[in-house]
N, CA, C and O atoms as a MOPAC input file, in Angstrom:
PM7 MOZYME 1SCF
protein

 N     13.51400 1   -22.01900 1    -0.47200 1
 C     13.23500 1   -23.65100 1    -0.53400 1
 C     12.34500 1   -23.78600 1    -1.69600 1
 O     12.38300 1   -24.61600 1    -2.60300 1
 N     11.28600 1   -22.50600 1    -1.42900 1
 C     10.27600 1   -22.27000 1    -2.62200 1
 C     10.56600 1   -21.55500 1    -3.68700 1
 O      9.61900 1   -21.08000 1    -4.31400 1
 N     11.68200 1   -21.35300 1    -4.06200 1
 C     12.45500 1   -20.37300 1    -4.78000 1
 C     12.03900 1   -21.10900 1    -6.60300 1
 O     11.63000 1   -20.38500 1    -7.51000 1
 N     12.19500 1   -22.11700 1    -6.70500 1
 C     11.76000 1   -23.16800 1    -8.00300 1
 C     10.31700 1   -23.27400 1    -8.26300 1
 O      9.82900 1   -23.56800 1    -9.35400 1
 N      9.57500 1   -22.97700 1    -7.02500 1
 C      8.32800 1   -23.04800 1    -6.96400 1
 C      7.66100 1   -21.75800 1    -7.66300 1
 O      6.87600 1   -21.82700 1    -8.60800 1
 N      8.07200 1   -20.64500 1    -7.08500 1
 C      7.33800 1   -19.44300 1    -7.43300 1
 C      8.27500 1   -18.68100 1    -8.83900 1
 O      7.79000 1   -17.86900 1    -9.62600 1
 N      9.61900 1   -19.17500 1    -8.86300 1
 C     10.49200 1   -18.53100 1    -9.57300 1
 C     10.38800 1   -19.04400 1   -10.88400 1
 O     10.51400 1   -18.31300 1   -11.86600 1
 N     10.15300 1   -20.32200 1   -10.96600 1
 C     10.20500 1   -21.17000 1   -12.42700 1
 C      8.87900 1   -20.60400 1   -13.21200 1
 O      9.33700 1   -20.51500 1   -14.35100 1
 N      7.38200 1   -20.12400 1   -13.30600 1
 C      6.58100 1   -19.64700 1   -13.30800 1
 C      6.69600 1   -18.13600 1   -13.85500 1
 O      6.40900 1   -17.73800 1   -14.98300 1
 N      7.08200 1   -17.56000 1   -12.99900 1
 C      7.59100 1   -16.17300 1   -13.18900 1
 C      8.44800 1   -15.96300 1   -13.84300 1
 O      8.44900 1   -14.80600 1   -14.26500 1
 N      9.33400 1   -16.63400 1   -14.19700 1
 C     10.34400 1   -16.20100 1   -15.03200 1
 C      9.61500 1   -16.63800 1   -16.25800 1
 O      9.82600 1   -15.84800 1   -17.17800 1
 N      8.76700 1   -17.70200 1   -16.61200 1
 C      8.26100 1   -18.11800 1   -17.82700 1
 C      7.16000 1   -16.80800 1   -18.22000 1
 O      7.13000 1   -16.34500 1   -19.36000 1
 N      6.42400 1   -16.38200 1   -17.29800 1
 C      5.80100 1   -15.42800 1   -17.41300 1
 C      6.31100 1   -14.13800 1   -17.92900 1
 O      5.61000 1   -13.50100 1   -18.71700 1
 N      7.59900 1   -13.64500 1   -17.51400 1
 C      8.51500 1   -12.81400 1   -17.76100 1
 C      8.63800 1   -12.39800 1   -19.05000 1
 O      8.34100 1   -11.36300 1   -19.64700 1
 N      9.34000 1   -13.84200 1   -19.46200 1
 C      9.83800 1   -14.22900 1   -20.76600 1
 C      8.88800 1   -13.91800 1   -22.04400 1
 O      9.20100 1   -13.56500 1   -23.18100 1
 N      7.70200 1   -14.15500 1   -21.50200 1
 C      6.75400 1   -14.43600 1   -22.49900 1
 C      6.05800 1   -12.91700 1   -23.18400 1
 O      5.65500 1   -12.55300 1   -24.28800 1
 N      6.22700 1   -12.19300 1   -21.52300 1
 C      6.15500 1   -10.32400 1   -21.64000 1
 C      6.85900 1    -9.81300 1   -22.20100 1
 O      6.46700 1    -8.82300 1   -22.81900 1
 N      8.10200 1   -10.16400 1   -22.27700 1
 C      9.42700 1    -9.63700 1   -22.89600 1
 C      9.37800 1    -9.18500 1   -24.33500 1
 O      9.80700 1    -8.23100 1   -24.98400 1
 N      8.50000 1   -10.54200 1   -24.61300 1
 C      8.25900 1   -10.12400 1   -26.25300 1
 C      6.89000 1    -9.33400 1   -26.90900 1
 O      6.45000 1    -9.39000 1   -28.05700 1
 N      6.45500 1    -8.67000 1   -25.86700 1
 C      5.27900 1    -8.17500 1   -26.16000 1
 C      5.25700 1    -6.93400 1   -26.84000 1
 O      6.23300 1    -6.22700 1   -26.58800 1
 N      4.44100 1    -6.47100 1   -27.61700 1
 C      4.40200 1    -5.08000 1   -28.20100 1
 C      4.73300 1    -3.68500 1   -27.28000 1
 O      5.54600 1    -2.76800 1   -27.40300 1
 N      3.76900 1    -3.98400 1   -26.38300 1
 C      3.78000 1    -2.88400 1   -25.40300 1
 C      5.76000 1    -2.14400 1   -24.55100 1
 O      6.27800 1    -1.04900 1   -24.32900 1
 N      6.24200 1    -4.06800 1   -24.34000 1
 C      7.67700 1    -4.09900 1   -24.00100 1
 C      7.95600 1    -3.00700 1   -24.77000 1
 O      7.86200 1    -1.81200 1   -24.48700 1
 N      8.49000 1    -3.82000 1   -26.28600 1
 C      9.33000 1    -3.29100 1   -27.75100 1
 C      8.93200 1    -1.78600 1   -27.59500 1
 O      9.88000 1    -1.00600 1   -27.69500 1
 N      7.55300 1    -1.17200 1   -27.34100 1
 C      7.36400 1     0.18900 1   -27.54400 1
 C      7.74000 1     1.10900 1   -26.26000 1
 O      7.53500 1     2.31300 1   -26.40900 1
 N      8.30900 1     0.64400 1   -24.91800 1
 C      8.71000 1     1.23700 1   -24.08200 1
 C      9.91600 1     1.62200 1   -24.36100 1
 O     10.27500 1     2.74800 1   -24.01700 1
 N     10.91600 1     0.62400 1   -25.15100 1
 C     12.05200 1     0.35700 1   -24.80200 1
 C     12.70000 1     1.47500 1   -26.28900 1
 O     13.71700 1     2.16700 1   -26.24800 1
 N     11.71100 1     1.33000 1   -27.51300 1
 C     12.00300 1     2.29500 1   -28.37300 1
 C     11.43100 1     3.73600 1   -27.95900 1
 O     11.44500 1     4.49200 1   -28.93100 1
 N     11.04700 1     4.19400 1   -27.05900 1
 C     10.77000 1     5.35900 1   -26.37800 1
 C     12.05800 1     5.95200 1   -25.62200 1
 O     12.17100 1     7.12000 1   -25.24900 1
 N     13.04000 1     4.89300 1   -25.46000 1
 C     14.05500 1     5.19900 1   -24.62800 1
 C     13.90600 1     5.03200 1   -23.27500 1
 O     14.65100 1     5.67500 1   -22.53500 1
 N     12.85800 1     4.08500 1   -22.68000 1
 C     12.72000 1     3.96300 1   -21.38700 1
 C     14.24300 1     2.64600 1   -21.07800 1
 O     14.66600 1     1.78800 1   -21.85300 1
 N     14.62200 1     2.93000 1   -19.93000 1
 C     15.65600 1     2.18700 1   -19.46700 1
 C     15.34300 1     0.76800 1   -18.33300 1
 O     14.63500 1     0.83100 1   -17.32800 1
 N     15.99100 1    -0.30700 1   -18.76700 1
 C     15.84000 1    -1.36500 1   -18.30400 1
 C     14.90600 1    -1.77200 1   -16.87800 1
 O     14.02300 1    -2.62700 1   -16.81200 1
 N     15.36100 1    -0.95400 1   -15.88300 1
 C     15.18600 1    -0.52700 1   -14.54000 1
 C     13.55400 1    -0.00500 1   -15.00400 1
 O     12.64000 1    -0.69800 1   -14.55800 1
 N     13.26200 1     0.93400 1   -15.69400 1
 C     11.97900 1     1.62700 1   -15.88700 1
 C     10.83700 1     0.65100 1   -16.46000 1
 O      9.65800 1     0.60800 1   -16.10900 1
 N     11.51600 1    -0.14800 1   -17.46700 1
 C     10.44600 1    -1.09200 1   -18.21400 1
 C     10.09400 1    -2.04900 1   -17.17900 1
 O      8.92900 1    -2.43200 1   -17.07000 1
 N     11.00600 1    -2.45800 1   -16.41900 1
 C     10.82000 1    -3.59300 1   -14.95900 1
 C      9.89300 1    -2.97500 1   -14.34800 1
 O      8.84600 1    -3.60700 1   -14.20800 1
 N      9.93300 1    -2.09600 1   -14.00000 1
 C      9.22500 1    -1.69900 1   -12.99300 1
 C      8.04900 1    -0.98800 1   -13.18900 1
 O      7.39100 1    -0.65600 1   -12.20400 1
 N      7.63500 1    -0.66300 1   -14.47000 1
 C      6.45900 1     0.12700 1   -14.82600 1
 C      5.56400 1    -0.65600 1   -15.86000 1
 O      4.36100 1    -0.49000 1   -16.06100 1
 N      6.54200 1    -1.67400 1   -16.55700 1
 C      5.49400 1    -2.57900 1   -17.43400 1
 C      5.58800 1    -3.86400 1   -16.99500 1
 O      4.55900 1    -4.48700 1   -16.73600 1
 N      6.61800 1    -4.33400 1   -16.87600 1
 C      6.84000 1    -5.86600 1   -16.05600 1
 C      6.23200 1    -6.11600 1   -14.64800 1
 O      5.62800 1    -7.10600 1   -14.23500 1
 N      6.46400 1    -5.27200 1   -14.19500 1
 C      6.13000 1    -5.81200 1   -12.37900 1
 C      4.67900 1    -5.74500 1   -12.22700 1
 O      4.03200 1    -6.64200 1   -11.68600 1
 N      4.12400 1    -4.57200 1   -12.75600 1
 C      2.54700 1    -4.59200 1   -12.63000 1
 C      1.88600 1    -6.16200 1   -13.11000 1
 O      1.10000 1    -6.89300 1   -12.50700 1
 N      2.55800 1    -6.32900 1   -14.44300 1
 C      1.94500 1    -7.37900 1   -15.20100 1
 C      2.10000 1    -8.75500 1   -14.43800 1
 O      1.39200 1    -9.76200 1   -14.41900 1
 N      3.32800 1    -8.41100 1   -13.79600 1
 C      3.40600 1    -9.91500 1   -12.92200 1
 C      3.07500 1   -10.31800 1   -11.31300 1
 O      3.36700 1   -11.27000 1   -10.58900 1
 N      2.37200 1    -9.17400 1   -11.16800 1
 C      2.41000 1    -8.73900 1    -9.50900 1
 C      0.70300 1    -9.70800 1    -9.32300 1
 O      0.35900 1    -9.87700 1    -8.15300 1
 N     -0.01800 1   -10.13700 1   -10.15500 1
 C     -1.29400 1   -10.77200 1    -9.84600 1
 C     -0.83500 1   -12.45200 1    -9.37700 1
 O     -1.22800 1   -13.00300 1    -8.34900 1
 N     -0.00400 1   -13.00900 1   -10.31300 1
 C      0.69500 1   -14.09400 1   -10.21400 1
 C      1.21600 1   -14.06300 1    -8.63700 1
 O      0.76700 1   -14.84700 1    -7.80100 1
 N      2.32700 1   -12.95100 1    -8.30400 1
 C      3.01200 1   -13.15300 1    -7.19100 1
 C      2.13100 1   -13.13100 1    -5.89500 1
 O      2.51900 1   -13.70800 1    -4.87900 1
 N      0.77000 1   -12.36300 1    -5.95100 1
 C     -0.03300 1   -12.46900 1    -5.09200 1
 C     -0.86100 1   -13.87100 1    -4.76400 1
 O     -1.14500 1   -14.38700 1    -3.68300 1
 N     -1.11000 1   -14.24300 1    -6.01100 1
 C     -1.69800 1   -16.01000 1    -5.99300 1
 C     -0.93200 1   -17.20000 1    -5.40000 1
 O     -1.43900 1   -18.17500 1    -4.84600 1
 N      1.13100 1   -16.82200 1    -5.72700 1
 C      1.50900 1   -17.23600 1    -5.49200 1
 C      1.76400 1   -17.34200 1    -3.80300 1
 O      2.15500 1   -18.36400 1    -3.24000 1
 N      1.52400 1   -16.34500 1    -3.28300 1
 C      1.84500 1   -15.75100 1    -2.10800 1
 C      0.76200 1   -16.26200 1    -1.16700 1
 O      1.14600 1   -16.72700 1    -0.09300 1
 N     -0.54800 1   -16.23500 1    -1.43300 1
 C     -1.69700 1   -16.86600 1    -0.91700 1
 C     -1.23400 1   -18.61500 1    -0.77300 1
 O     -1.30400 1   -19.30200 1     0.24700 1
 N     -0.77500 1   -19.01700 1    -2.09200 1
 C     -0.78300 1   -20.69100 1    -1.81700 1
 C      0.54800 1   -20.80100 1    -0.71300 1
 O      0.45100 1   -21.51600 1     0.28400 1
 N      1.50700 1   -20.19500 1    -0.93900 1
 C      2.69700 1   -20.34600 1     0.06100 1
 C      2.18100 1   -20.33300 1     1.45600 1
 O      2.71500 1   -21.19400 1     2.15500 1
 N      1.30300 1   -19.60900 1     2.04900 1
 C      0.97700 1   -19.21300 1     3.22700 1
 C      0.17500 1   -20.23300 1     3.61800 1
 O      0.12800 1   -20.57700 1     4.79900 1
 N     -0.65000 1   -20.91600 1     2.51500 1
 C     -1.69100 1   -22.36400 1     3.23900 1
 C     -0.85700 1   -23.18000 1     3.16000 1
 O     -0.93600 1   -23.94500 1     4.12100 1
 N      0.19400 1   -23.50900 1     2.26700 1
 C      1.33500 1   -24.82600 1     2.48900 1
 C      2.00600 1   -24.77900 1     3.73600 1
 O      2.11600 1   -25.72400 1     4.51600 1
 N      2.61600 1   -23.19500 1     3.94100 1
 C      3.05100 1   -23.19900 1     5.31700 1
 C      2.39000 1   -23.25000 1     6.60200 1
 O      2.99600 1   -23.27000 1     7.67300 1
 N      1.12900 1   -23.27000 1     6.47000 1
 C      0.23100 1   -23.39400 1     7.63500 1
 C      0.00300 1   -25.32200 1     7.58300 1
 O     -0.15200 1   -25.97800 1     8.61300 1
 N      0.02000 1   -25.68100 1     6.76400 1
 C     -0.23300 1   -27.34200 1     6.60800 1
 C      0.88600 1   -28.24200 1     7.21900 1
 O      0.88800 1   -29.35200 1     7.75200 1
 N      2.23700 1   -26.92000 1     6.80100 1
 C      3.86000 1   -27.83600 1     7.17000 1
 C      3.82300 1   -27.76900 1     8.59700 1
 O      4.07800 1   -28.76700 1     9.27200 1
 N      3.44500 1   -26.36900 1     9.24600 1
 C      4.00700 1   -25.98300 1    10.61900 1
 C      2.57200 1   -27.09400 1    11.67400 1
 O      2.83800 1   -27.47900 1    12.81300 1
 N      1.44800 1   -27.35800 1    11.12900 1
 C      0.80400 1   -28.45400 1    11.68000 1
 C      1.42000 1   -29.44900 1    11.86600 1
 O      1.74400 1   -29.79300 1    13.00300 1
 N      1.73600 1   -30.16900 1    10.74000 1
 C      2.67500 1   -31.45000 1    10.58700 1
 C      3.51000 1   -31.81000 1    10.94700 1
 O      3.69300 1   -33.00400 1    11.18700 1
 N      4.50800 1   -30.70700 1    11.15500 1
 C      5.55900 1   -30.43000 1    12.34300 1
 C      5.07900 1   -30.61100 1    13.57600 1
 O      5.31300 1   -31.66600 1    14.16600 1
 N      4.46200 1   -29.77800 1    14.05400 1
 C      3.70800 1   -29.50800 1    15.36100 1
 C      3.13600 1   -31.05500 1    15.91800 1
 O      3.37500 1   -31.45200 1    17.05900 1
 N      2.48600 1   -31.70300 1    15.09100 1
 C      1.97200 1   -32.84300 1    15.44400 1
 C      3.01300 1   -34.10600 1    15.62300 1
 O      3.05700 1   -34.88100 1    16.57800 1
 N      3.53400 1   -34.10500 1    14.87700 1
 C      4.90800 1   -35.10700 1    15.02700 1
 C      5.78100 1   -34.58600 1    16.19700 1
 O      6.55200 1   -35.41400 1    16.68300 1
 N      5.77600 1   -33.20400 1    16.77600 1
 C      6.37200 1   -33.32100 1    17.95500 1
 C      7.92600 1   -32.12500 1    17.24200 1
 O      8.90100 1   -31.72600 1    17.88000 1
 N      7.69000 1   -31.95200 1    16.25700 1
 C      8.96400 1   -31.09600 1    15.92500 1
 C      8.75800 1   -29.62900 1    15.65000 1
 O      9.65700 1   -28.86600 1    15.29600 1
 N      7.83900 1   -29.38800 1    15.79200 1
 C      7.02200 1   -27.70600 1    15.27800 1
 C      7.46700 1   -27.41900 1    16.78800 1
 O      8.12600 1   -28.07200 1    17.59700 1
 N      6.72000 1   -25.94300 1    16.84000 1
 C      6.68800 1   -25.11100 1    17.44200 1
 C      6.47000 1   -25.55000 1    19.18700 1
 O      5.55100 1   -26.30700 1    19.50000 1
 N      7.48100 1   -24.94500 1    20.30000 1
 C      7.26400 1   -25.66400 1    21.57900 1
 C      6.22900 1   -25.27900 1    22.38900 1
 O      5.48200 1   -24.43400 1    21.89600 1
 N      5.98600 1   -25.65100 1    23.46100 1
 C      5.29300 1   -25.06900 1    24.47900 1
 C      6.09100 1   -24.09800 1    25.08000 1
 O      7.32000 1   -24.14200 1    25.14300 1
 N      5.06300 1   -22.84800 1    25.70500 1
 C      3.82900 1   -22.85800 1    25.68500 1
 C      3.10300 1   -22.26800 1    24.35600 1
 O      2.01000 1   -21.70400 1    24.40600 1
 N      3.76800 1   -22.44500 1    23.28200 1
 C      2.89600 1   -21.67200 1    21.98800 1
 C      2.20000 1   -22.79400 1    21.24800 1
 O      2.59900 1   -23.89100 1    20.85700 1
 N      0.62800 1   -21.96000 1    21.15400 1
 C     -0.44900 1   -23.08300 1    20.65200 1
 C     -0.23700 1   -23.26900 1    19.33100 1
 O      0.01100 1   -22.37000 1    18.52700 1
 N     -0.35700 1   -24.74800 1    19.03000 1
 C     -0.24100 1   -24.93200 1    17.67500 1
 C     -1.77800 1   -25.90600 1    17.11100 1
 O     -2.51000 1   -26.31800 1    18.01100 1
 N     -2.02700 1   -26.10000 1    16.17100 1
 C     -3.33900 1   -26.91500 1    15.60300 1
 C     -2.88200 1   -28.11500 1    15.70500 1
 O     -3.69500 1   -28.97100 1    16.05400 1
 N     -1.49000 1   -28.52600 1    15.43800 1
 C     -0.69800 1   -29.41000 1    15.47100 1
 C     -0.54500 1   -30.41300 1    16.37000 1
 O     -0.57000 1   -31.64100 1    16.29300 1
 N     -0.31900 1   -29.32800 1    17.56500 1
 C      0.23400 1   -29.92000 1    18.90100 1
 C     -1.63100 1   -30.30600 1    19.39700 1
 O     -1.77100 1   -31.44500 1    19.84300 1
 N     -2.51900 1   -29.71900 1    19.34800 1
 C     -3.98500 1   -29.69700 1    19.64800 1
 C     -4.25300 1   -30.94100 1    19.12100 1
 O     -4.72400 1   -31.68800 1    19.97800 1
 N     -4.10400 1   -31.56500 1    17.77700 1
 C     -4.53800 1   -32.75300 1    17.29000 1
 C     -3.76800 1   -33.90200 1    17.59500 1
 O     -4.29500 1   -34.97300 1    17.29400 1
 N     -2.61700 1   -33.93900 1    18.13500 1
 C     -1.89400 1   -34.61500 1    18.97600 1
 C     -2.21800 1   -35.21700 1    19.76200 1
 O     -2.15400 1   -36.42700 1    19.97900 1
 N     -2.89300 1   -33.79600 1    20.65200 1
 C     -3.24900 1   -34.05300 1    22.65500 1
 C     -4.52600 1   -34.95000 1    21.84400 1
 O     -4.37800 1   -36.17100 1    21.81800 1
 N     -5.58900 1   -34.44500 1    21.28300 1
 C     -6.31900 1   -34.98800 1    20.92800 1
 C     -6.70000 1   -36.43800 1    20.73800 1
 O     -7.61500 1   -37.09000 1    21.24200 1
 N     -5.68600 1   -36.79100 1    19.81400 1
 C     -5.68100 1   -38.12100 1    19.55900 1
 C     -5.91300 1   -39.06700 1    20.55400 1
 O     -6.78200 1   -39.93900 1    20.52800 1
 N     -4.94400 1   -38.81700 1    21.59700 1
 C     -5.13900 1   -39.82500 1    22.85700 1
 C     -6.47300 1   -40.11200 1    23.38500 1
 O     -6.82300 1   -41.23900 1    23.73300 1
 N     -7.45700 1   -38.71900 1    23.45300 1
 C     -8.98800 1   -38.99300 1    23.44800 1
 C     -9.77900 1   -39.02900 1    22.38800 1
 O    -10.86400 1   -38.44800 1    22.40200 1
 N     -9.35100 1   -39.70000 1    21.35500 1
 C    -10.54500 1   -39.69500 1    19.94600 1
 C    -11.63800 1   -40.55400 1    20.33700 1
 O    -12.65300 1   -40.15600 1    19.76400 1
 N    -11.85800 1   -41.50200 1    21.02200 1
 C    -12.55900 1   -42.49700 1    21.71800 1
 C    -13.72000 1   -41.59600 1    22.17100 1
 O    -14.70300 1   -41.31700 1    21.48400 1
 N    -13.53400 1   -41.28900 1    23.10100 1
 C    -14.30600 1   -40.73000 1    24.18700 1
 C    -14.50100 1   -39.08300 1    23.81100 1
 O    -15.67900 1   -38.73400 1    23.88700 1
 N    -13.65500 1   -38.12500 1    23.46000 1
 C    -13.83500 1   -36.88900 1    23.26100 1
 C    -13.59500 1   -36.30700 1    21.48100 1
 O    -13.00600 1   -35.23800 1    21.31900 1
 N    -13.93000 1   -36.83500 1    20.65600 1
 C    -13.62000 1   -36.55800 1    19.58700 1
 C    -13.32700 1   -35.53900 1    18.83500 1
 O    -12.46400 1   -35.52400 1    17.95600 1
 N    -14.08500 1   -34.59400 1    19.17900 1
 C    -14.01200 1   -33.09900 1    19.28500 1
 C    -12.70000 1   -32.38000 1    19.00400 1
 O    -12.38900 1   -31.56500 1    18.13600 1
 N    -11.75700 1   -33.15800 1    20.40700 1
 C    -10.39800 1   -32.40800 1    20.75500 1
 C     -9.50400 1   -32.63500 1    19.65100 1
 O     -8.44600 1   -32.01900 1    19.51900 1
 N     -9.91100 1   -33.48700 1    18.88500 1
 C     -8.88400 1   -33.70900 1    17.51600 1
 C     -9.57400 1   -33.18200 1    16.32300 1
 O     -8.83100 1   -32.72900 1    15.45300 1
 N    -10.84500 1   -33.14800 1    16.10500 1
 C    -11.46000 1   -32.78300 1    14.92100 1
 C    -11.65500 1   -31.67500 1    15.10700 1
 O    -11.64200 1   -31.19100 1    13.97500 1
 N    -11.92400 1   -30.52500 1    16.13100 1
 C    -12.08000 1   -29.18300 1    15.51300 1
 C    -10.65900 1   -28.49300 1    15.16300 1
 O    -10.76500 1   -27.70100 1    14.22600 1
 N     -9.44400 1   -28.59900 1    15.66100 1
 C     -8.14500 1   -28.24400 1    15.16400 1
 C     -8.04800 1   -28.57700 1    13.54800 1
 O     -7.56500 1   -27.82300 1    12.70300 1
 N     -8.56300 1   -29.75300 1    13.33900 1
 C     -8.20500 1   -30.56500 1    11.98600 1
 C     -9.50100 1   -29.72300 1    10.90000 1
 O     -9.08400 1   -29.60400 1     9.74800 1
 N    -10.48100 1   -29.33600 1    11.04700 1
 C    -11.54200 1   -28.72500 1    10.91600 1
 C    -11.36000 1   -27.32100 1    10.52300 1
 O    -12.05300 1   -26.85300 1     9.62000 1
 N    -10.29800 1   -26.47100 1    11.25800 1
 C     -9.97600 1   -25.65000 1    11.35400 1
 C     -8.98200 1   -25.14900 1    10.39000 1
 O     -8.89600 1   -24.10200 1     9.74800 1
 N     -8.12500 1   -26.40100 1    10.49600 1
 C     -6.89300 1   -26.35700 1     9.28100 1
 C     -7.33700 1   -26.21800 1     7.71000 1
 O     -6.84600 1   -25.52600 1     6.81800 1
 N     -8.46100 1   -27.13900 1     7.69600 1
 C     -9.01100 1   -27.40000 1     6.24200 1
 C     -9.49000 1   -26.25200 1     6.09000 1
 O     -8.95900 1   -25.67200 1     5.14300 1
 N    -10.60700 1   -25.40700 1     6.83800 1
 C    -10.95200 1   -24.41600 1     6.42200 1
 C    -10.18200 1   -23.22600 1     5.96800 1
 O    -10.52900 1   -22.49700 1     5.03900 1
 N     -9.06100 1   -23.07600 1     6.72600 1
 C     -8.15100 1   -21.80000 1     6.77600 1
 C     -7.62200 1   -22.24400 1     5.51300 1
 O     -7.65900 1   -21.36000 1     4.65700 1
 N     -7.10800 1   -23.41500 1     5.11200 1
 C     -6.12300 1   -23.68600 1     4.07500 1
 C     -7.14000 1   -23.62200 1     2.42100 1
 O     -6.74700 1   -23.17700 1     1.34300 1
 N     -8.49000 1   -24.22700 1     2.74600 1
 C     -9.56800 1   -23.87600 1     1.69000 1
 C     -9.85800 1   -22.50000 1     1.37400 1
 O     -9.90200 1   -22.12300 1     0.20300 1
 N    -10.10500 1   -21.54200 1     2.58300 1
 C    -10.34100 1   -20.10400 1     2.23800 1
 C     -8.94800 1   -19.58100 1     1.76700 1
 O     -9.16900 1   -18.72200 1     0.91200 1
 N     -8.07200 1   -19.68100 1     1.89500 1
 C     -6.82000 1   -18.98200 1     1.22700 1
 C     -6.66900 1   -19.53000 1    -0.12800 1
 O     -6.03000 1   -18.79600 1    -0.88100 1
 N     -7.10500 1   -20.66300 1    -0.64400 1
 C     -6.80500 1   -21.37600 1    -1.78700 1
 C     -8.08700 1   -20.51400 1    -2.60600 1
 O     -7.85200 1   -20.06500 1    -3.72800 1
 N     -9.04300 1   -20.37700 1    -2.16100 1
 C    -10.14300 1   -19.64400 1    -2.26200 1
 C    -10.29100 1   -18.27500 1    -2.96600 1
 O    -10.87300 1   -17.73200 1    -3.90400 1
 N     -9.21800 1   -17.98400 1    -1.72500 1
 C     -8.93900 1   -16.38500 1    -1.86700 1
 C     -8.08500 1   -15.89400 1    -2.91000 1
 O     -8.28300 1   -14.85900 1    -3.54600 1
 N     -6.93300 1   -16.84800 1    -3.08300 1
 C     -5.81500 1   -16.57600 1    -4.19600 1
 C     -6.64100 1   -16.80900 1    -5.41800 1
 O     -6.41300 1   -16.01400 1    -6.33000 1
 N     -7.52900 1   -17.70000 1    -5.63700 1
 C     -8.04500 1   -17.91400 1    -7.05600 1
 C     -8.59600 1   -16.89900 1    -7.33200 1
 O     -8.34600 1   -16.40800 1    -8.43300 1
 N     -9.56100 1   -16.21100 1    -6.41000 1
 C    -10.55700 1   -15.15600 1    -6.81300 1
 C     -9.47800 1   -13.93500 1    -6.60300 1
 O    -10.13500 1   -12.90300 1    -6.46600 1
 N     -8.43700 1   -13.73300 1    -6.54500 1
 C     -6.92700 1   -12.68600 1    -6.65200 1
 C     -7.10700 1   -12.97000 1    -8.11900 1
 O     -7.58200 1   -12.21600 1    -8.96900 1
 N     -6.63800 1   -14.20500 1    -8.26500 1
 C     -6.39700 1   -14.31600 1    -9.78800 1
 C     -7.18700 1   -14.07400 1   -10.62100 1
 O     -6.75300 1   -13.73400 1   -11.72100 1
 N     -8.26300 1   -14.13700 1   -10.46200 1
 C     -9.52600 1   -13.97300 1   -11.45200 1
 C     -9.89600 1   -12.68800 1   -11.32400 1
 O    -10.77000 1   -12.23100 1   -12.06000 1
 N     -9.40300 1   -12.07700 1   -10.55700 1
 C     -9.66400 1   -10.43400 1   -10.51500 1
 C     -8.56300 1    -9.70900 1   -11.12900 1
 O     -8.68000 1    -8.72200 1   -11.85500 1
 N     -7.53000 1   -10.25600 1   -10.79400 1
 C     -6.54800 1    -9.32000 1   -11.47300 1
 C     -5.74200 1    -9.68400 1   -12.59700 1
 O     -4.76500 1    -9.06800 1   -13.02000 1
 N     -6.32100 1   -10.91900 1   -13.11700 1
 C     -5.89700 1   -11.33300 1   -14.60500 1
 C     -6.63800 1   -10.33400 1   -15.57800 1
 O     -7.84100 1   -10.10100 1   -15.68800 1
 N     -5.39700 1    -9.74200 1   -16.34300 1
 C     -5.98100 1    -8.90800 1   -17.51300 1
 C     -5.96300 1    -9.77600 1   -19.00000 1
 O     -5.65800 1    -9.26700 1   -20.07800 1
 N     -6.29800 1   -10.97400 1   -18.82800 1
 C     -6.60700 1   -11.63100 1   -19.77000 1
 C     -7.60200 1   -12.34600 1   -19.54700 1
 O     -7.76600 1   -13.38500 1   -20.18800 1
 N     -8.56000 1   -11.89900 1   -18.49900 1
 C     -9.58100 1   -12.30800 1   -17.71500 1
 C    -10.76200 1   -12.36300 1   -18.98600 1
 O    -10.87800 1   -11.29500 1   -19.58600 1
 N    -11.68800 1   -13.54800 1   -19.47600 1
 C    -12.68100 1   -13.08900 1   -20.24000 1
 C    -13.78200 1   -12.36500 1   -19.67100 1
 O    -14.41600 1   -11.57800 1   -20.37500 1
 N    -14.03000 1   -12.52600 1   -18.63800 1
 C    -15.11300 1   -11.87600 1   -17.62400 1
 C    -14.81600 1   -11.21200 1   -16.66700 1
 O    -13.93700 1   -11.67100 1   -15.93700 1
 N    -15.38000 1   -10.00600 1   -16.34900 1
 C    -15.07700 1    -9.07100 1   -15.63800 1
 C    -15.92000 1    -8.76500 1   -14.78800 1
 O    -16.83000 1    -8.21900 1   -15.41100 1
 N    -16.23500 1    -8.80300 1   -13.38800 1
 C    -16.83700 1    -8.43600 1   -12.42500 1
 C    -16.93800 1    -6.89200 1   -12.12400 1
 O    -16.03400 1    -6.43100 1   -11.42800 1
 N    -17.78100 1    -6.16100 1   -12.49700 1
 C    -17.91500 1    -4.92200 1   -12.72300 1
 C    -19.25500 1    -4.64400 1   -11.74600 1
 O    -20.36600 1    -5.15800 1   -11.87300 1
 N    -18.79000 1    -3.61800 1   -10.67200 1
 C    -20.05600 1    -3.12000 1    -9.66100 1
 C    -20.41800 1    -1.69600 1   -10.06300 1
 O    -21.31900 1    -1.09800 1    -9.47500 1

């Protein structure tokens, strides 16, 4: 389902890396295509894979909560933020925190995953202009 979402940008990155000098140097030194892929291409693409991984996890959390809210997600007795929001919706006038607390938890979790992925991209990007060093 998410193959085009991840595959297309990664393919573009691999195609642009394929034209770089360090790949040509590795091939001219007699490296096999498998060695070029694992020793040269994969380390340069891995930061993008990690960033996409965090974004996909955040997307799946929101999707699961939405499906559970609609009743098509996980079934009882498994807890879910979406089911908690659906149960709290009936009591929103008298006890609003029953619906707001799981919603806030979803927002904070997804936001923290997005910020974490953004930080990973900045830390692992070889073309970054600013490096944080300790």
